[in-house]
Structure formats: structure tokens, C-alpha cells
N, C-alpha and C positions, 0 to 999 in steps of 0.2 A: 226643502222640507223633508221631514222624516219619511213620509210616504214615497216621495220620489227616490230617495236613497235606497229604501227597501225594495222598491219595484225594479231596480236595476240589478239586484243581486241574482246571480245565476244558480247559486247553490248555498247551502248553509255554511259550507266550508269557506265561502267567500264573504261571509258576513262577520263583521266585527262591530260590536256596540261599545262605544267608548264612554257613553254617558247614559245613565238611566233616564227613561221617559215614561210617563203614564200611558197605558195602552189606549185610553180614551181619545188620545190625540189622533189616532188612526181612524176613529169612528166619527169625527166631526164632519158636518156637512160643509160643502163648498159654498162660498159666497155666490150670490146670483150672477155677478159679472163673470166669474169663472165658468159657471154652468152655461151661460150664453155663448161664451167663447168656445167651449168644448163642443157645443152643438154646431157652431159654424165650422170648426175644424172637421167634425165628423161628416158634415155635408160635403165639404171639399174632398175628403178622403173617398167618399162614395162616388162623387162626380169624376174624380181622376182615375178611379179603377175602371170606369166605363170607357176610357180612351182606348 
């Protein structure tokens, strides 16, 4: 997804946009299944930091 690609860029120098896309794509809400999965991953992250 566009968000994933943009989130991995370390600097604007490392960013190349090859195709135009509407900015509202970045503002879309995640589907419920993804939100649930992210909550599970966040809980695992917190639990493993306590080790």
C-alpha cells in the first residue's frame, strides 16, 4: 500500500513518486479486521518488552 511505502522512507531524498495518487488515500480508515490485528500485535509488543 502507499502508506507502507511512504512510512519506510527515511528522508525526502529517498522518496520517488512514480505515479500520482489522491491524498485522501492516506486518510482512509482501516478495515475492522486490520484494527483488531494491530491491537493484538500491540499487546504482544508490550508483553515482550516486559521480558
